[in-house]
C-alpha positions, 0 to 999 in steps of 0.5 A: 698221470693225466695228459692234456690232449687234443683230438686229431682226425685221420683216415686210416682204413688199415685198422678198420679193415683189420677190425672187420677181419677179427672182431668176431663171433664166439658162436661160429668160427672166424667172424661168421654168425650162423644164428639166423633161425631159432629152430636151426639153433635148437638142432645145432645149426643142422638142416639149414639147407633143407628145413622148412624155415624162413631163414631158407631165403638166405640159407637155401632159397630152394627150401622156400618151396616147402611153404604153401602159404605166406610166412613171416618169421622173426628171430633174435639170438642173444650171444654172450661171450665169456673170455679170460686172458692169462699172459703178458704184453711186452716190447723188446728194446733189444733182440734178446730183452723183453720188457713188460708193458704192465696192465691187467688181463682186460676183464671179460671182453665179451658182452651179451649182443642181440642178433636179429633176423626177419624173413618173409616168404610168399607163394605165387598163384595161378600159373606161377603156383610152383614159385616162391619169392622171399626177402630176409634181413640178417646179420651174417658177420660180426659181434663185439669185444671190448677190453678194460682200460690199461690192459696188457694188450691195449696196444693190440686192441681195446674195442672191436665192433663189427656189424653187417646187415644183409638184405636177401631177395630170393626166388625158389621154383619147385620143378616136381615133387622131387626137385626144387631150385632157388637163387637170390641176390644179397645186398650187404652193408658192413660197418666197423668200429675199433680202437687201440692205444698207441705207444708213443713213447716206444715209437719215438724212443729212437729219436735223439734227445730231447725229441725222444722225451716221454709223452704218454700214450695216444689213442684212436677209434676207427670207423669204416663202412661199405655196401657190396653185393653177392649171390646165393643159389641152391638145390633141394632134392627129395629122393624118397618121402623120408629123405631130403638133401639140400645144397647151397652156395653163397658167394664171396662178397668184396668190400672196398672200405673207406674209413676215418679215425679219431685220434687223441694225441698227447699235446707234448707230441703234437707240439713237437710235430712242427719241429719234426716237419722242419728237421725232415725238410732239412734232412731231405735237403741234405739228401738231395745235396750231390756233393755229399757221399752216396752213403751219407745222402742215404742216411739223410734220406732215411732220417727225412722219411722217419721224421716226416712220418712223425711230423706229418702223420696223425693228420687228415687223409684218406686210406684204401683197402679191400676185404672179401667175406668168404664163400660158404657151401652147405650140405644138409640132409633130413631123414624122417625116421617116422611121423614123430622124429626127424634126424638132420646132418650138416656139413658146411665149408667156409672159404676163409682161405680167401683171406691171406692178407690185407694191403692198405694204401694211403693218400698221404704219401707219408703213410707207407702201404701196409700189408697185414698177414692173416694166413687163414684157411678154409674151415668146416662145420659138422653137426647132427641134430633132431626134431621130436614131435611130442604132439600137435602143439609141441616139438623138442629139438637137440643137437651137437656140432664141431666148428673148426677155426680158420685162424692159426697160433702165429697170427691170432689176435685179441680182437678175436680169441678164436679157436675150435669149438664144440657146440651143444644145443636144445630147443623147442617150438609151441604151435600156439594155433594153426597159423602161429608158432613160437620157437626157443633154443639154447646153445652152449659153445665150448671154445678150446683154449686159445693161444696167442703169440703175437711178436712185435712187428713194426712193419705191420704197425705192431710195436708190442707183442702179446703172449698168453692164452684165452679161455672161455665159452659162449651161451646163445639164447634164441627166441623166434616166432612165425605167422602163416596167412 
């Protein structure tokens, strides 16, 4: 049945922040994107803190000292998520009764998404010949999931689209043949778009007749954006000619989001809002009547709050919240077995424990402060990889990795069907000339079957539950090139 609707605008940062948290990437845990270098992708994201690569501007500025000439590098990774959900969406009219919300499985929520990266590294001259300066533009967090209309989890998520762009400016200094250090400043732009359906029939079901007559679903799409600053620092050690060890630390970046949401609400509901406002005012007046018993006044006060939230909600306003993207610590090792083969190892800790909950406040006094629980934990990535130089023109790469998820079964949502994953990669480079190199890589990400068990929780704005399992994988195709001059 098609409902006549009108558009209402309403600032609601809660959803914007939640989207940023969970609308993530199938190729790295949480909503992190590590694929900022084709060479690194080819060796299973290993050696990021030691390799001679343009991505060192962000990954470890100390490693920029590898470069003896100016280097421009461009990379693009195409990330294709393939996921399928099996389960049910439901609501609970009583504590012991479940009713299905109906709908399909949502189809494949992923799509092929391009993630670009660009870097420039410049060696200084004269008395500063041991100094390198660099700049990079990367997308460290994000991606997109979108479900088919009417799917069974439509009240939990329909679209989640997160984009972050980092501009990093770094300096690397080579103190000796064995020690280099570096540091940089990160300017991060974050943008979020997401949406879900609103089960209006369920929300108003507790009202007396005729106010509880069915009105149909509402829908909204929310956008939010913010700019914030962070830092990166690192060190690179060369104990021997064959062994290189690197460590880098990237700080947390704290965002203060503001956002707006486009609501499409059924006319049958919006036509009732003036009446709900009147009833709320009447109940508030009764609650203020000191001649009534305290228990009766308390009942009227509760009615005034409920009716006021419905009567004055879904209207223009402002919301406030904060989101902290995690700190990242990386240890990389490179061991040159001989002139043709180099082995790499990687250990990376992402500080997702900083994300325990998100508290949201509103300028509209009828919108209650909301606390969304995530309870994420720190996650680790382990990888090994290798470069094999066939000749002066061609180099081959391969690697394997294991990536832990920060999520847990109780709090996981369909915006990010995330779980532990195994990673397998292959790639190579073609040195077209002394100054030009072309890189290519493929990554297969096998994600462990992912349970979802979201129970209804009206206090968090979740009126329906979702229970089931995601299964899927991701394919990453990366191509890049560098030019030295």
